[in-house]
C-alpha positions as CSV (number, residue, x, y, z in Angstrom):
1,M,47.2,-84.7,3.5
2,K,44.0,-85.1,5.9
3,S,41.0,-85.2,3.5
4,T,39.4,-83.0,6.1
5,L,40.7,-79.9,7.4
6,S,39.7,-77.4,10.0
7,A,39.6,-73.4,8.9
8,S,42.7,-73.2,11.2
9,E,44.3,-75.8,9.6
10,A,43.6,-74.6,6.2
11,R,44.9,-71.1,7.6
12,R,47.9,-72.6,8.7
13,I,48.8,-74.5,5.3
14,A,48.2,-71.5,3.3
15,L,50.3,-69.1,5.5
16,A,53.2,-71.7,5.7
17,A,53.0,-71.9,1.9
18,Q,53.7,-68.6,1.7
19,G,56.5,-68.6,4.0
20,F,55.3,-67.2,7.3
21,G,55.6,-70.6,9.0
22,R,59.1,-69.9,9.6
23,P,61.2,-67.3,11.7
24,R,62.6,-64.2,10.1
25,P,65.9,-64.2,9.3
26,A,68.3,-62.2,11.3
27,S,70.1,-60.4,8.1
28,P,68.1,-61.4,5.2
29,G,69.9,-60.9,1.9
30,T,69.7,-62.1,-1.4
31,R,69.3,-65.7,-0.9
32,Q,66.2,-65.3,1.5
33,L,64.8,-62.7,-1.0
34,N,64.7,-65.2,-4.0
35,L,63.1,-68.0,-1.4
36,A,60.7,-65.2,-0.7
37,L,60.2,-64.8,-4.5
38,A,60.4,-68.2,-4.8
39,R,57.4,-69.3,-2.8
40,M,55.3,-66.8,-4.3
41,A,56.2,-67.5,-7.6
42,T,55.1,-63.8,-8.9
43,L,55.5,-59.9,-7.4
44,Q,52.5,-57.6,-8.4
45,I,53.6,-54.3,-8.8
46,D,51.7,-51.0,-7.8
47,S,52.3,-47.2,-8.3
48,V,50.7,-46.3,-4.9
49,N,53.7,-45.1,-2.8
50,V,51.9,-43.6,0.7
51,F,54.0,-46.1,2.9
52,A,56.2,-48.0,0.6
53,R,55.7,-49.4,-2.8
54,S,54.0,-52.3,-3.0
55,H,56.3,-54.6,-4.2
56,Y,58.9,-53.8,-1.6
57,M,56.2,-54.7,0.8
58,P,55.5,-58.7,0.5
59,L,59.6,-59.2,1.1
60,F,59.4,-57.1,4.5
61,S,56.3,-59.1,5.4
62,R,58.1,-62.3,5.1
63,V,61.7,-61.5,6.1
64,G,61.6,-58.4,7.9
65,P,63.6,-55.2,7.4
66,Y,66.1,-55.6,4.3
67,D,67.9,-53.8,2.1
68,T,65.4,-52.7,-0.9
69,A,68.6,-52.1,-3.3
70,A,69.2,-55.8,-2.9
71,L,65.8,-56.5,-4.3
72,D,66.6,-53.5,-7.0
73,R,69.5,-55.3,-8.1
74,L,67.4,-58.6,-8.6
75,L,64.9,-56.9,-10.4
76,F,66.5,-54.3,-12.1
77,A,69.9,-55.4,-13.6
78,Q,70.9,-55.4,-17.2
79,R,70.1,-59.3,-17.5
80,P,68.2,-59.2,-14.6
81,S,66.8,-62.6,-13.2
82,Y,63.0,-61.4,-13.0
83,V,61.2,-59.7,-15.8
84,E,57.6,-57.9,-15.6
85,Y,54.8,-59.1,-17.6
86,W,51.0,-59.3,-17.0
87,A,51.1,-62.5,-14.8
88,H,48.5,-62.3,-12.0
89,V,48.3,-58.3,-13.2
90,A,51.5,-56.5,-13.9
91,A,54.0,-58.2,-12.0
92,F,57.6,-59.6,-11.7
93,I,58.0,-63.1,-12.8
94,P,61.5,-65.2,-13.1
95,A,62.9,-64.2,-16.4
96,S,63.0,-68.1,-17.3
97,D,59.0,-68.0,-17.0
98,W,58.9,-65.8,-19.9
99,S,57.5,-68.3,-22.1
100,L,54.6,-69.9,-19.8
101,F,52.8,-66.8,-20.8
102,R,52.8,-67.4,-24.8
103,F,49.1,-68.1,-24.8
104,R,48.3,-65.2,-23.0
105,M,50.6,-62.7,-25.2
106,D,48.9,-64.5,-28.1
107,D,45.5,-63.6,-26.5
108,M,46.4,-60.6,-26.2
109,R,47.2,-59.8,-29.6
110,A,44.3,-61.6,-30.7
111,K,42.3,-59.3,-28.5
112,H,44.0,-55.8,-29.1
113,G,46.0,-56.1,-32.3
114,S,44.4,-58.1,-35.1
115,A,41.1,-56.3,-35.5
116,A,41.5,-54.3,-39.1
117,D,39.8,-51.3,-37.7
118,G,41.2,-51.7,-34.0
119,W,43.6,-49.0,-32.7
120,F,46.6,-51.1,-33.3
121,E,45.8,-51.0,-37.1
122,R,44.9,-47.4,-36.9
123,H,48.4,-46.4,-35.4
124,R,50.1,-48.8,-37.6
125,S,52.9,-45.9,-38.4
126,I,53.6,-44.9,-34.8
127,V,53.9,-48.8,-34.0
128,D,56.5,-49.4,-36.8
129,W,58.3,-46.1,-35.9
130,V,58.4,-47.5,-32.0
131,R,59.4,-51.0,-33.0
132,A,62.3,-49.7,-35.1
133,E,63.6,-46.9,-32.6
134,L,63.8,-49.7,-30.3
135,T,65.5,-52.2,-32.6
136,D,67.9,-49.4,-34.0
137,R,68.7,-47.6,-30.0
138,G,68.1,-50.6,-27.7
139,P,66.0,-50.1,-24.5
140,L,64.4,-46.2,-24.2
141,R,62.1,-44.6,-21.5
142,P,58.7,-43.4,-23.2
143,A,60.0,-39.8,-22.5
144,Q,63.2,-40.3,-24.8
145,I,61.0,-41.6,-27.3
146,E,58.3,-38.8,-27.0
147,H,61.2,-36.5,-27.2
148,D,62.3,-37.7,-30.4
149,A,58.7,-38.3,-32.1
150,K,57.9,-34.3,-31.3
151,Q,61.3,-33.4,-33.4
152,A,60.9,-35.9,-35.8
153,A,60.6,-34.4,-39.5
154,R,59.3,-38.0,-40.8
155,G,55.6,-38.0,-40.0
156,P,52.6,-36.2,-38.3
157,W,53.0,-34.9,-34.2
158,W,52.3,-38.1,-31.9
159,D,51.6,-37.4,-28.3
160,W,53.0,-39.4,-25.6
161,D,49.7,-41.1,-25.1
162,V,50.0,-43.1,-28.3
163,V,53.4,-43.8,-27.8
164,K,52.9,-45.1,-24.5
165,H,50.3,-47.0,-25.6
166,T,52.3,-48.5,-28.8
167,L,54.7,-49.6,-26.2
168,E,51.9,-51.1,-23.6
169,Y,50.6,-53.1,-26.6
170,L,54.1,-54.6,-27.8
171,W,55.0,-55.7,-24.1
172,L,51.5,-57.4,-23.9
173,F,51.9,-59.0,-27.1
174,G,55.5,-60.3,-25.9
175,E,57.5,-58.2,-28.6
176,V,59.0,-55.7,-26.3
177,A,60.0,-56.5,-22.6
178,I,60.8,-54.1,-19.7
179,A,64.5,-53.5,-19.5
180,G,64.5,-52.3,-16.0
181,R,63.4,-48.6,-14.5
182,R,64.6,-45.1,-14.0
183,G,62.6,-44.6,-10.5
184,F,59.5,-46.0,-11.1
185,E,59.7,-45.3,-15.1
186,R,59.9,-48.2,-17.4
187,R,62.4,-48.8,-20.1
188,Y,61.2,-50.6,-22.7
189,G,63.4,-52.7,-24.9
190,M,63.0,-55.7,-27.7
191,A,62.4,-58.8,-26.1
192,G,65.7,-60.3,-27.9
193,D,67.7,-57.1,-26.0
194,V,66.1,-58.1,-22.4
195,L,65.8,-61.7,-22.1
196,P,67.7,-65.0,-23.1
197,S,67.6,-66.3,-26.7
198,D,66.5,-69.9,-25.4
199,V,63.6,-68.7,-23.1
200,L,62.4,-66.8,-26.8
201,A,63.0,-69.4,-28.7
202,N,60.9,-72.3,-26.8
203,P,57.3,-71.1,-26.1
204,V,55.4,-73.5,-24.0
205,P,52.3,-74.9,-25.6
206,R,49.0,-73.1,-24.0
207,D,47.5,-76.3,-22.5
208,D,51.2,-77.6,-20.7
209,A,51.5,-73.6,-19.6
210,I,48.0,-73.5,-17.8
211,R,48.6,-76.8,-16.3
212,E,52.5,-75.6,-15.0
213,L,51.0,-72.5,-13.7
214,V,48.1,-74.2,-11.6
215,R,50.5,-76.2,-10.7
216,R,52.7,-73.2,-9.2
217,A,49.5,-71.3,-7.9
218,A,48.5,-74.5,-6.0
219,A,52.2,-74.8,-4.2
220,A,52.1,-71.3,-3.9
221,Y,48.4,-71.3,-1.8
222,G,48.7,-75.0,-0.2
223,V,45.3,-75.5,-0.1
224,A,42.7,-74.0,-2.7
225,T,39.7,-73.8,-4.9
226,A,39.5,-73.8,-8.7
227,A,38.8,-70.1,-8.3
228,D,41.6,-69.7,-6.2
229,L,43.8,-71.4,-8.6
230,A,42.3,-69.5,-11.6
231,D,43.0,-66.1,-10.0
232,Y,46.6,-66.8,-8.9
233,W,47.1,-66.0,-12.5
234,R,44.0,-64.3,-13.6
235,I,43.2,-67.3,-15.9
236,A,39.6,-66.5,-17.6
237,N,39.6,-70.1,-19.1
238,R,37.8,-71.8,-16.3
239,P,37.4,-75.2,-18.3
240,A,41.0,-75.2,-19.0
241,V,41.8,-74.6,-14.9
242,V,39.6,-77.3,-14.4
243,A,41.2,-79.7,-16.7
244,A,44.8,-78.6,-15.4
245,I,43.1,-79.9,-11.8
246,A,42.3,-82.9,-13.0
247,D,45.5,-83.7,-14.8
248,L,47.4,-82.8,-11.6
249,T,45.2,-84.9,-9.4
250,D,45.4,-88.1,-11.5
251,A,49.4,-87.2,-11.4
252,G,49.2,-87.3,-7.2
253,E,50.3,-83.5,-7.1
254,L,47.3,-82.5,-6.1
255,E,45.1,-84.2,-3.3
256,P,41.0,-83.0,-2.9
257,V,40.3,-81.8,0.6
258,T,37.3,-80.2,2.4
259,V,37.4,-77.5,4.5
260,D,35.1,-76.8,7.3
261,G,33.1,-73.4,6.4
262,W,34.1,-73.3,2.6
263,T,30.7,-73.6,0.8
264,T,29.7,-73.0,-2.7
265,G,25.7,-72.2,-2.9
266,G,25.1,-74.0,0.4
267,R,27.5,-76.7,-0.1
268,P,31.1,-77.7,0.5
269,S,33.6,-76.0,-1.8
270,K,35.5,-78.4,-3.8
271,A,39.1,-77.8,-2.9
272,W,42.7,-79.2,-3.1
273,A,45.9,-79.7,-1.3
274,H,49.4,-79.5,-3.1
275,R,51.1,-82.8,-2.2
276,D,54.0,-80.9,-0.6
277,A,52.0,-78.3,1.6
278,A,53.0,-78.6,4.8
279,L,50.4,-78.4,8.0
280,P,52.6,-76.8,11.0
281,R,51.2,-77.2,14.2
282,R,51.3,-73.4,15.1
283,V,52.2,-70.0,12.8
284,D,53.1,-67.4,14.9
285,A,53.7,-64.8,12.5
286,T,53.3,-60.6,12.9
287,A,53.1,-59.0,9.5
288,L,51.7,-55.8,7.7
289,L,50.5,-57.3,4.4
290,T,50.5,-55.2,1.1
291,P,46.6,-55.0,-0.8
292,F,48.7,-56.9,-3.2
293,D,50.2,-59.7,-1.4
294,P,49.3,-63.5,-2.3
295,V,47.8,-63.9,0.9
296,V,45.0,-61.5,0.5
297,W,44.7,-60.4,-3.2
298,F,42.0,-62.7,-4.1
299,R,39.5,-60.9,-1.6
300,D,37.1,-64.1,-2.2
301,R,39.4,-66.0,-0.5
302,A,40.7,-63.5,2.3
303,E,37.2,-63.8,3.3
304,R,37.3,-67.8,3.4
305,L,40.6,-67.9,5.0
306,F,40.1,-65.2,7.6
307,D,36.4,-64.2,7.7
308,F,37.9,-60.9,6.7
309,E,36.3,-58.6,4.1
310,Y,38.2,-56.3,2.4
311,R,38.4,-53.4,0.3
312,I,40.8,-50.8,-0.7
313,E,39.4,-47.2,-0.1
314,I,41.8,-45.3,-2.3
315,Y,38.9,-44.3,-4.6
316,T,36.2,-43.9,-2.1
317,P,35.3,-40.2,-1.1
318,A,37.5,-39.2,2.1
319,P,34.4,-38.8,4.1
320,K,33.0,-42.1,3.4
321,R,35.9,-44.1,4.2
322,R,35.2,-46.6,7.0
323,F,39.0,-47.5,7.7
324,G,41.2,-45.2,5.4
325,Y,43.0,-44.4,2.2
326,Y,45.4,-47.4,2.1
327,S,44.9,-49.7,5.2
328,L,47.0,-52.5,5.5
329,P,45.8,-55.9,6.5
330,L,47.5,-56.7,10.1
331,L,48.3,-60.5,10.5
332,V,49.2,-61.8,14.2
333,G,49.5,-65.6,14.6
334,D,47.6,-67.4,11.8
335,D,45.1,-65.0,11.4
336,I,44.6,-61.4,10.1
337,V,43.4,-59.5,13.3
338,G,43.3,-55.9,11.9
339,R,44.1,-53.3,9.3
340,I,46.3,-50.2,9.7
341,D,46.6,-47.2,7.2
342,L,50.2,-46.1,7.4
343,K,51.8,-43.1,5.6
344,A,55.5,-42.5,5.1
345,D,55.8,-38.6,5.9
346,R,59.6,-38.4,4.6
347,A,59.7,-34.4,5.3
348,A,59.0,-35.0,9.1
349,S,61.0,-38.2,9.1
350,T,57.9,-39.9,10.4
351,L,55.9,-42.9,10.3
352,R,52.2,-42.0,10.7
353,V,49.7,-44.2,11.6
354,Q,46.6,-42.7,10.4
355,S,44.0,-44.9,11.4
356,A,43.9,-48.6,12.9
357,W,41.3,-51.1,13.4
358,W,40.8,-54.6,15.3
359,E,39.0,-57.3,13.7
360,H,37.6,-60.4,15.9
361,G,40.0,-62.8,17.6
362,R,42.6,-60.6,18.3
363,P,45.6,-62.0,21.1
364,A,45.7,-60.2,24.3
365,D,49.5,-59.1,23.1
366,A,48.4,-58.0,19.6
367,A,49.0,-54.6,20.2
368,A,52.5,-55.2,21.7
369,R,53.4,-57.3,18.5
370,V,51.9,-54.6,16.3
371,A,54.0,-52.1,18.1
372,D,57.2,-54.0,17.4
373,E,56.2,-54.3,13.7
374,L,55.7,-50.4,13.3
375,R,59.1,-49.7,15.1
376,A,60.9,-52.2,12.6
377,A,58.9,-50.9,9.5
378,A,59.9,-47.2,10.7
379,R,63.7,-48.7,10.7
380,W,63.3,-50.1,7.4
381,Q,62.1,-46.8,6.0
382,A,64.6,-45.0,7.7
383,L,62.2,-43.0,9.3
384,E,63.0,-41.5,12.9
385,S,59.7,-41.4,14.9
386,I,56.0,-42.8,14.7
387,S,52.7,-40.8,15.5
388,V,49.5,-42.5,16.0
389,S,46.5,-40.8,15.2
390,R,43.1,-40.9,17.2
391,W,40.9,-42.7,14.8
392,G,40.1,-46.0,14.8
393,D,39.4,-48.5,17.6
394,A,42.8,-49.8,18.0
395,V,44.8,-47.0,17.8
396,D,45.0,-46.1,21.8
397,D,45.7,-49.7,22.4
398,I,48.8,-49.4,20.1
399,A,49.4,-46.0,21.4
400,D,49.6,-47.3,25.3
401,V,52.6,-49.8,24.0
402,L,54.3,-47.2,22.0
403,P,55.4,-44.3,24.5
404,E,57.9,-43.3,22.3
405,A,55.0,-42.2,19.8
406,R,53.5,-39.1,19.2
407,R,49.9,-38.5,18.8
408,H,47.9,-36.5,16.1
409,D,44.6,-36.2,14.9
410,A,43.3,-37.6,11.8
411,G,40.2,-38.9,10.3
412,P,38.5,-39.9,7.2
413,A,37.6,-36.6,5.7
414,E,41.5,-35.7,6.4
415,P,43.0,-35.5,2.9
416,V,46.2,-38.0,2.5
417,A,48.5,-36.9,0.0
418,L,50.2,-39.5,-2.3
419,A,54.4,-39.2,-1.5
420,A,55.9,-37.4,-4.1
421,D,56.6,-39.5,-6.7
422,E,57.6,-40.5,-10.5
423,P,55.5,-41.7,-13.3
424,A,54.2,-44.9,-12.8
425,G,54.9,-46.8,-16.1
């Protein structure tokens, strides 16, 4: 790897590491999904379902329209290849990686489960009862436990929030694992009923686990700063990350590089490239990115890589939104050239472009490429038509190359309702 990289070279390395350096497969199946998941190493979960659930989108971005049922089978099988844990945040990881996060489970227990006057101890009776229910009955949804708690004659009334909090704490502590979902509602089971015994029997020591996670973050990012590598797994212990980087550099797995334009305090930022990172001569991708895609989920990195300042405006009052409720970054070529706010109107079988905006440096064919991606997105979501609003400096360009699309009015003050949804947890 070159010791000094241009901004464009860093972008191409980063995108190639995430799987954008190759053409999409003609018929994506389980093999392609597994390969994409392996490159990302984790898949963040979010409950917002305006266009598509966030964990479905990174696979669509990389492999194109695929059967989401195939991903569900990978993620939610009775003995799944993947399992949920607090990896980046709530995310899917390979089930075999559960033991890498034992240090985090221990930290969670120390923070939330050890204080004599803390929530966990104050609710010891419900904790013990929920643990016994899962042990005796196997994996359960919170609603099933809530129903039985209401009927229980062996204690006071416990509301759903207490049951749910108990399950979440036990999950964070590693006692409980997610045994799939019904719709989007989790089923919780004792870890031994969900995960292979050899995974549970072999926890990875803290320093070894952090070094391995930093290695995987470096491979997933291609080129990165220490802050990038720490954020990939939300590792708060910066000295441990720095020590891991030093070990991996000494071993030849990471190579120090300088990236033009990456600065800290007015000086060049320290950065590292993974030894296996590819520097393609060209990346020519077109993709809609979820806000929780590894390409953009760390906003500082997105700004460094793409000069793209990004925030989600879900919690911004509607009249104050600049770009829309849930705008998605638009990747064209090797750069983020815009953002687009999409809504799947299931009742009307219509993909609604609520707003669209250009960033700097878009190529001449950007609108046509985005239009093709919108057609693919509509097919993927089984929507029959597309409608383009009049809000944003890109909507007319997109509508001009989508002659089949209808037009509708939308603006920052228009309420944008969430799609009908089930409980998120």
